[in-house]
Rosetta silent file (secondary structure, phi, psi, omega in degrees, C-alpha in Angstrom):
SEQUENCE: XXXXXXXXXXXXXXXXXXXXXXXXXXXXXXXXXXXXXXXXXXXXXXXXXXXXXXXXXXXXXXXXXXXXXXXXXXXXXXXXXXXXXXXXXXXXXXXXXXXXXXXXXXXXXXXXXXXXX
SCORE:     score description
SCORE:     0.000 S_00000001
   1 L     0.000  -43.892 -178.554   19.596  -10.460   16.221 S_00000001
   2 H   -64.519  -28.698 -179.491   19.438   -6.664   16.544 S_00000001
   3 H   -62.974  -29.393  179.773   16.814   -7.006   19.285 S_00000001
   4 H   -67.005  -27.073  177.931   19.412   -8.610   21.563 S_00000001
   5 H   -81.956  -19.157 -178.343   21.420   -5.400   21.393 S_00000001
   6 L   -88.960   90.194 -178.263   18.376   -3.303   22.229 S_00000001
   7 L  -123.413   14.352  177.911   18.309   -3.529   25.984 S_00000001
   8 L  -117.496  127.836 -178.857   17.745    0.115   26.915 S_00000001
   9 L   -97.128  152.685  172.592   14.202    1.450   27.120 S_00000001
  10 L  -127.028  120.990 -179.906   12.884    4.941   26.491 S_00000001
  11 L  -102.802  132.490  176.472    9.522    5.735   28.035 S_00000001
  12 L  -129.172  156.213  177.703    7.349    8.513   26.670 S_00000001
  13 L  -107.842  134.219  177.880    3.905    9.753   27.605 S_00000001
  14 L  -136.703  161.888  174.795    1.235   10.292   24.969 S_00000001
  15 L   -78.688  162.488  176.381   -2.476   10.944   24.985 S_00000001
  16 H   -57.046  -38.453  179.946   -4.856    8.112   24.060 S_00000001
  17 H   -70.320  -35.281  176.071   -5.552    9.773   20.702 S_00000001
  18 H   -64.700  -40.999  179.428   -1.820   10.158   19.999 S_00000001
  19 H   -61.684  -43.950  178.421   -1.285    6.491   20.812 S_00000001
  20 H   -61.308  -43.145 -178.262   -4.056    5.478   18.379 S_00000001
  21 H   -64.908  -46.360  179.423   -2.596    7.696   15.688 S_00000001
  22 H   -62.625  -44.452  178.714    0.954    6.380   16.144 S_00000001
  23 H   -60.992  -43.152 -179.767   -0.315    2.788   16.190 S_00000001
  24 H   -61.950  -43.528  178.376   -2.375    3.401   13.029 S_00000001
  25 H   -63.923  -41.488  178.539    0.659    4.825   11.181 S_00000001
  26 H   -60.810  -42.669 -179.839    2.797    1.883   12.311 S_00000001
  27 H   -63.536  -41.305  178.259    0.171   -0.538   11.036 S_00000001
  28 H   -61.097  -30.486 -179.902    0.038    1.246    7.652 S_00000001
  29 L   -91.054    0.177 -178.140    3.802    0.766    7.408 S_00000001
  30 L    56.649   44.258  178.390    3.485   -2.878    8.512 S_00000001
  31 L  -123.178  156.962  171.100    5.809   -2.226   11.445 S_00000001
  32 L   -71.578  165.222  178.732    5.533   -2.862   15.153 S_00000001
  33 H   -58.158  -45.277  179.867    5.000    0.199   17.299 S_00000001
  34 H   -62.853  -44.506  179.652    8.628    0.063   18.462 S_00000001
  35 H   -61.130  -44.024 -178.912    9.993   -0.334   14.937 S_00000001
  36 H   -62.410  -48.732 -178.034    7.889    2.581   13.699 S_00000001
  37 H   -62.700  -40.745  177.597    8.898    4.908   16.541 S_00000001
  38 H   -60.551  -46.058 -178.844   12.590    4.006   16.091 S_00000001
  39 H   -62.549  -43.766 -179.566   12.434    4.773   12.340 S_00000001
  40 H   -66.434  -40.550 -176.898   10.678    8.087   12.875 S_00000001
  41 H   -64.902  -32.441 -179.752   13.026    9.076   15.699 S_00000001
  42 L  -100.290   16.434  177.533   16.124    8.547   13.555 S_00000001
  43 L    57.311   38.665  173.995   14.482   10.207   10.515 S_00000001
  44 L  -104.453   82.676 -172.790   14.340    6.953    8.542 S_00000001
  45 L   -50.031  117.012  177.951   10.940    7.614    6.949 S_00000001
  46 L   -71.518  144.470 -179.190    8.956    4.382    7.088 S_00000001
  47 L   -81.293  131.191  177.243    7.269    3.305    3.870 S_00000001
  48 L   -88.794  128.474  179.398    3.466    3.309    3.921 S_00000001
  49 L  -101.491  151.326  172.441    1.938    0.237    2.297 S_00000001
  50 L   -71.332  152.737 -179.643   -1.493   -0.059    0.788 S_00000001
  51 L   -56.586  146.460 -177.611   -3.781   -2.281    2.870 S_00000001
  52 H   -56.641  -38.459 -179.418   -3.326   -6.030    2.302 S_00000001
  53 H   -62.531  -38.910  179.531   -6.941   -6.415    1.125 S_00000001
  54 H   -72.428  -39.458  176.428   -6.398   -3.860   -1.631 S_00000001
  55 H   -59.068  -44.404  177.681   -3.100   -5.446   -2.590 S_00000001
  56 H   -61.874  -39.121  178.645   -4.890   -8.808   -2.909 S_00000001
  57 H   -62.683  -42.835  177.990   -7.582   -7.185   -5.037 S_00000001
  58 H   -65.586  -34.483  176.513   -4.965   -5.810   -7.432 S_00000001
  59 H   -65.022  -36.973  176.959   -3.370   -9.247   -7.667 S_00000001
  60 H   -66.947  -39.542  177.048   -6.760  -10.657   -8.682 S_00000001
  61 H   -61.511  -44.183  179.643   -7.110   -7.913  -11.315 S_00000001
  62 H   -61.409  -36.668  177.772   -3.652   -8.798  -12.629 S_00000001
  63 H   -64.323  -41.540  177.765   -4.718  -12.452  -12.837 S_00000001
  64 H   -63.432  -42.766  178.847   -7.774  -11.491  -14.920 S_00000001
  65 H   -61.637  -43.182  178.952   -5.550   -9.428  -17.241 S_00000001
  66 H   -60.620  -42.938  177.619   -3.181  -12.383  -17.608 S_00000001
  67 H   -61.882  -40.459  179.108   -6.119  -14.660  -18.503 S_00000001
  68 H   -65.171  -38.861  178.416   -7.313  -12.153  -21.089 S_00000001
  69 H   -64.442  -39.898  177.438   -3.839  -12.005  -22.626 S_00000001
  70 H   -66.046  -41.809  177.686   -3.770  -15.813  -22.867 S_00000001
  71 H   -62.202  -38.040 -179.607   -7.237  -15.837  -24.452 S_00000001
  72 H   -61.777  -39.310 -179.686   -6.081  -13.212  -26.931 S_00000001
  73 H   -65.081  -29.480 -178.752   -3.220  -15.459  -28.082 S_00000001
  74 H   -89.785  -12.771 -176.525   -5.666  -18.269  -28.806 S_00000001
  75 L   -77.355  134.640  179.592   -8.221  -16.043  -30.528 S_00000001
  76 L   -98.166  -24.036 -178.819   -8.258  -16.202  -34.340 S_00000001
  77 L   -78.932  122.148 -177.560  -10.727  -13.404  -34.994 S_00000001
  78 H   -62.547  -33.650  179.157   -8.837  -10.071  -35.281 S_00000001
  79 H   -67.058  -44.535  178.624  -11.781   -8.057  -33.952 S_00000001
  80 H   -64.123  -39.370  177.402  -12.042  -10.260  -30.860 S_00000001
  81 H   -60.715  -42.459 -179.248   -8.265  -10.040  -30.361 S_00000001
  82 H   -67.132  -39.835  177.791   -8.441   -6.257  -30.472 S_00000001
  83 H   -60.822  -46.369  178.786  -11.331   -6.184  -27.994 S_00000001
  84 H   -62.515  -39.802  177.651   -9.358   -8.365  -25.552 S_00000001
  85 H   -62.791  -46.672 -179.902   -6.306   -6.137  -26.006 S_00000001
  86 H   -61.767  -45.351 -179.877   -8.338   -2.999  -25.357 S_00000001
  87 H   -62.666  -46.955 -177.592  -10.017   -4.448  -22.283 S_00000001
  88 H   -66.710  -38.370  177.811   -6.796   -5.721  -20.722 S_00000001
  89 H   -63.749  -45.550 -179.914   -4.971   -2.444  -21.479 S_00000001
  90 H   -66.700  -39.621  179.037   -7.761   -0.359  -19.964 S_00000001
  91 H   -63.765  -42.494  177.789   -8.064   -2.609  -16.916 S_00000001
  92 H   -64.812  -41.709  178.814   -4.325   -2.351  -16.258 S_00000001
  93 H   -62.449  -42.037  177.793   -4.434    1.445  -16.670 S_00000001
  94 H   -61.649  -44.147  179.823   -7.302    1.704  -14.191 S_00000001
  95 H   -61.505  -45.333 -179.889   -5.404   -0.429  -11.667 S_00000001
  96 H   -65.110  -45.584  178.451   -2.246    1.694  -12.040 S_00000001
  97 H   -60.023  -39.607 -179.664   -4.182    4.973  -11.815 S_00000001
  98 H   -64.719  -43.670  178.143   -5.978    3.727   -8.701 S_00000001
  99 H   -61.903  -43.314  179.707   -2.705    2.840   -6.947 S_00000001
 100 H   -63.965  -41.090  176.962   -1.267    6.261   -7.797 S_00000001
 101 H   -63.118  -42.163  179.672   -4.374    8.012   -6.493 S_00000001
 102 H   -63.120  -40.916  179.593   -4.252    5.983   -3.279 S_00000001
 103 H   -64.551  -41.475  178.828   -0.602    6.877   -2.725 S_00000001
 104 H   -66.105  -43.291  178.795   -1.314   10.589   -3.222 S_00000001
 105 H   -64.405  -43.050 -179.526   -4.319   10.530   -0.908 S_00000001
 106 H   -62.448  -46.191 -179.863   -2.362    8.542    1.669 S_00000001
 107 H   -65.259  -43.565 -179.213    0.618   10.924    1.541 S_00000001
 108 H   -66.801  -37.581 -178.535   -1.582   14.024    1.666 S_00000001
 109 H   -68.138  -30.711  178.285   -3.691   12.728    4.541 S_00000001
 110 H   -69.842  -39.903 -176.206   -0.560   12.109    6.622 S_00000001
 111 H   -75.500  -38.513 -174.357    0.721   15.637    6.037 S_00000001
 112 H   -82.622   -7.045 -177.800   -2.592   17.445    6.453 S_00000001
 113 L   -62.888  137.057 -179.332   -3.546   15.717    9.688 S_00000001
 114 L   -95.900    3.472  177.524   -3.943   18.151   12.571 S_00000001
 115 L    84.993    2.429 -178.572   -3.283   15.523   15.253 S_00000001
 116 L  -100.563   42.136  178.696   -6.843   15.502   16.577 S_00000001
 117 L   -79.374    0.000    0.000   -7.661   11.937   15.537 S_00000001
């Protein structure tokens, strides 16, 4: 609906490397080039998403943790229950730590870029 109101164009000139960089940032935010440029221009910082493949990988890890939790409920041996608890807890912690590290690296790489991509 909002696109129907957008009937005025703004043309800008960029270098090929600037275009690649802008396109890459838009893709990271899962936005079209126009959407990304509009958000940046009006200082509405676009949210950077982790790549879809990594998101899918974390969903698979979460599925494994869920299976381990279900197995733990059915386990009668207390030692085995504790092992399953430890494994699922550690696996979840690794997944969370990895996401946090990725966000920090992603944020830092955007800020530290010198524009010569």
